[in-house]
C-alpha positions as MATLAB code, in Angstrom:
seq = 'MAEVVSPITRQVTKENRGNRISSVDIRLEDVEDCLIYDRHGLSIPFKKLYQDRKSVIIFVRNFLCYSCKEYVDDLTKVPREALEDADIRLIVIGQSAHHHIEPFCSLTGYHYEIYVDPERCIYQKLGMKREEKFTDSANPSPHVKSGVFMGQMKSIWRAMTSPAFDFQGDLHQQGGAIIAGPGSQVHFSHFDMNRLDHMPIAWLLQLAGVQQTLNFSDKPKIIHV';
ca = [
     -59.992  252.029  116.285;
     -57.173  252.498  119.042;
     -57.286  250.178  122.082;
     -58.567  251.801  125.192;
     -55.859  251.480  127.767;
     -56.751  251.568  131.669;
     -55.219  254.741  133.412;
     -51.741  254.253  134.943;
     -49.669  256.443  137.032;
     -46.119  255.800  136.410;
     -42.647  257.457  134.654;
     -41.921  256.053  131.311;
     -38.416  256.144  129.594;
     -37.202  254.788  126.496;
     -35.537  251.755  128.619;
     -38.951  250.972  130.232;
     -41.586  251.714  127.753;
     -41.851  248.126  126.805;
     -42.593  246.471  130.134;
     -44.015  249.705  131.555;
     -42.251  249.679  134.912;
     -43.681  252.259  137.624;
     -40.881  254.281  138.887;
     -42.294  257.919  139.823;
     -45.210  259.019  141.811;
     -46.454  262.737  141.772;
     -48.757  264.516  144.027;
     -50.653  267.160  142.386;
     -51.564  268.691  145.517;
     -48.108  269.782  146.072;
     -48.586  272.416  142.970;
     -52.088  272.884  142.888;
     -51.699  276.581  143.728;
     -48.935  277.208  141.668;
     -49.768  280.140  139.517;
     -49.639  280.026  135.688;
     -50.271  282.813  133.379;
     -52.097  283.195  130.000;
     -51.053  285.153  126.827;
     -52.371  288.459  128.656;
     -50.526  287.734  131.660;
     -53.607  286.840  133.776;
     -53.010  284.194  136.211;
     -54.854  281.006  137.376;
     -54.010  278.291  140.018;
     -52.551  275.118  138.225;
     -55.561  273.237  139.394;
     -58.109  274.886  137.278;
     -56.865  272.901  134.445;
     -57.578  269.545  135.765;
     -60.434  270.204  138.598;
     -63.461  269.350  136.608;
     -62.099  267.545  133.437;
     -59.377  265.100  132.639;
     -56.446  266.927  131.039;
     -53.288  266.188  129.218;
     -50.791  268.580  130.276;
     -47.428  269.015  128.299;
     -44.804  270.603  129.730;
     -41.945  272.105  127.167;
     -38.549  273.056  127.772;
     -38.596  276.543  126.595;
     -40.193  278.343  123.386;
     -36.727  278.472  121.573;
     -36.436  274.560  121.828;
     -36.388  273.311  118.385;
     -37.381  269.674  119.213;
     -40.228  271.223  121.645;
     -41.169  273.592  118.594;
     -41.574  270.516  116.175;
     -43.297  268.822  118.854;
     -45.698  271.203  119.362;
     -45.992  271.702  115.366;
     -47.550  268.064  115.466;
     -49.804  268.751  118.314;
     -51.610  271.238  116.396;
     -52.695  268.283  113.932;
     -54.701  266.477  116.490;
     -58.568  266.883  115.502;
     -60.516  268.977  117.928;
     -63.416  266.399  117.459;
     -60.871  263.594  119.166;
     -60.653  265.690  121.970;
     -64.391  266.550  122.398;
     -65.142  263.106  122.058;
     -62.959  261.913  124.902;
     -64.098  264.736  126.792;
     -60.283  265.891  127.572;
     -58.298  269.205  127.395;
     -55.170  269.656  125.401;
     -52.872  271.950  127.278;
     -49.095  273.181  126.902;
     -47.229  274.662  129.769;
     -43.993  276.634  128.950;
     -41.480  278.655  131.438;
     -40.844  281.766  129.654;
     -42.720  285.019  130.309;
     -46.395  285.148  129.168;
     -45.301  287.573  126.255;
     -43.670  284.850  124.392;
     -46.780  282.726  124.159;
     -48.552  284.693  121.303;
     -45.396  284.439  119.179;
     -44.675  280.797  119.682;
     -48.683  279.919  118.754;
     -48.174  282.206  115.403;
     -44.787  279.967  114.510;
     -46.453  276.690  115.539;
     -50.089  277.130  114.363;
     -50.883  275.645  118.196;
     -54.519  276.645  118.766;
     -55.311  274.712  122.060;
     -54.740  276.027  125.473;
     -51.173  277.383  126.443;
     -49.774  278.800  129.953;
     -46.515  279.738  131.423;
     -44.987  278.997  134.561;
     -42.105  281.604  134.454;
     -40.901  280.969  138.008;
     -40.640  277.125  137.178;
     -42.700  276.116  140.143;
     -44.328  273.464  139.034;
     -41.455  272.140  137.245;
     -39.366  272.279  140.308;
     -41.986  270.933  142.809;
     -42.905  267.995  140.668;
     -39.254  267.028  140.213;
     -38.903  267.668  136.546;
     -35.026  267.053  135.421;
     -32.856  270.208  134.771;
     -29.950  268.373  132.990;
     -30.086  266.121  129.956;
     -29.375  262.377  130.114;
     -28.630  260.652  126.974;
     -28.746  256.702  126.954;
     -27.538  254.128  124.119;
     -31.077  252.591  123.792;
     -33.119  255.851  123.420;
     -35.278  255.913  120.248;
     -35.577  258.969  118.140;
     -38.282  261.058  118.866;
     -41.125  260.389  115.988;
     -41.910  264.149  116.323;
     -38.453  265.659  115.822;
     -37.589  266.119  112.236;
     -34.483  268.378  112.485;
     -30.944  266.960  113.350;
     -28.974  268.451  116.318;
     -26.890  270.858  114.280;
     -29.510  272.530  112.033;
     -32.287  272.477  114.997;
     -29.747  274.185  117.262;
     -29.169  276.895  114.484;
     -32.698  277.272  114.351;
     -33.222  278.292  117.907;
     -29.970  280.653  117.776;
     -31.694  282.411  114.634;
     -34.869  282.612  116.306;
     -33.433  284.236  119.808;
     -31.302  286.595  117.741;
     -34.272  287.797  115.438;
     -36.896  287.712  118.339;
     -37.910  291.288  119.466;
     -36.824  290.599  122.965;
     -33.560  288.808  122.718;
     -33.624  286.183  125.473;
     -33.774  282.376  125.501;
     -37.498  282.304  126.677;
     -36.895  279.873  129.652;
     -34.377  278.221  131.428;
     -32.083  276.236  128.788;
     -31.387  273.291  131.276;
     -35.053  272.650  132.212;
     -36.412  269.680  130.972;
     -40.138  268.986  130.285;
     -42.632  266.213  130.482;
     -46.317  265.240  130.470;
     -48.900  264.336  132.702;
     -52.541  263.100  132.484;
     -54.617  264.243  135.227;
     -58.350  265.030  136.632;
     -61.002  265.163  137.293;
     -59.712  266.051  140.947;
     -56.241  265.470  141.648;
     -56.345  262.127  140.242;
     -52.952  261.464  138.113;
     -53.577  258.880  135.650;
     -50.098  258.999  133.950;
     -46.749  260.714  134.321;
     -43.625  260.958  132.315;
     -40.574  263.272  132.754;
     -38.277  263.976  129.931;
     -34.654  262.818  130.332;
     -33.516  265.290  127.323;
     -34.903  267.221  124.572;
     -35.727  264.074  122.479;
     -37.507  262.241  125.046;
     -41.040  263.304  124.129;
     -43.925  260.949  124.765;
     -45.172  259.957  121.489;
     -48.430  262.064  121.216;
     -50.668  259.121  119.494;
     -49.732  257.183  122.510;
     -50.108  259.779  125.310;
     -53.617  260.796  123.969;
     -54.524  256.993  123.721;
     -53.708  256.989  127.300;
     -55.979  259.465  128.173;
     -59.045  257.945  126.285;
     -58.945  259.317  122.646;
     -60.126  256.161  120.532;
     -59.484  257.981  117.047;
     -56.182  256.459  115.433;
     -53.900  259.571  114.906;
     -50.908  259.385  112.508;
     -48.109  261.962  112.823;
     -46.125  260.522  109.947;
     -45.132  263.109  107.074;
     -44.417  260.018  104.969;
     -47.083  259.590  102.087;
     -49.612  256.975  102.737;
     -49.355  253.979  100.317;
     -53.081  252.544   99.097;
     -52.856  248.889   98.323;
     -55.231  247.963   95.559;
];
């Protein structure tokens, strides 16, 4: 059983995950009225996502980004009962036009809530990075399986073969993750420094209160007898 961790509000990078230094505060009041859109193009204010319940909200770079695609691949493995037991919502937000949502969900198998912020209103007002920064001490994302060259080739091929040839969002925009609600309370925030700087899903959900131990490794399990 995963250890229950008290809510925190901080930016965590690869350099400070070990000592958990607080470095970023965000105000949801600044973005609560920003409009987001579902797969049908219907809009709702951002605050609707966290007003009544605690929500884990993950912002991806763009829907063509290979590392985002592989990260969301792993989000599909989160058991629904784990979220229900913790009474939390799991939400992905992209920054493309809404008509890209359905193909992305079909590609990844993602079946939880998903919206888009095509004007990048939330990304910008929260201060998410728009350029990549790499550091020597960065650890590889446990959710990205493709190397950079092959991953970029996959992204380019998907762009070329999509019905509407575009990059499905600003290529320079970085993502992040927040745990918020109920109300405007922010328990945790992380802004990605680069395409591989995702918060490990198991830790993110643990911080939100999920007590079920989740394993996203593709390696076969060894049973000792």
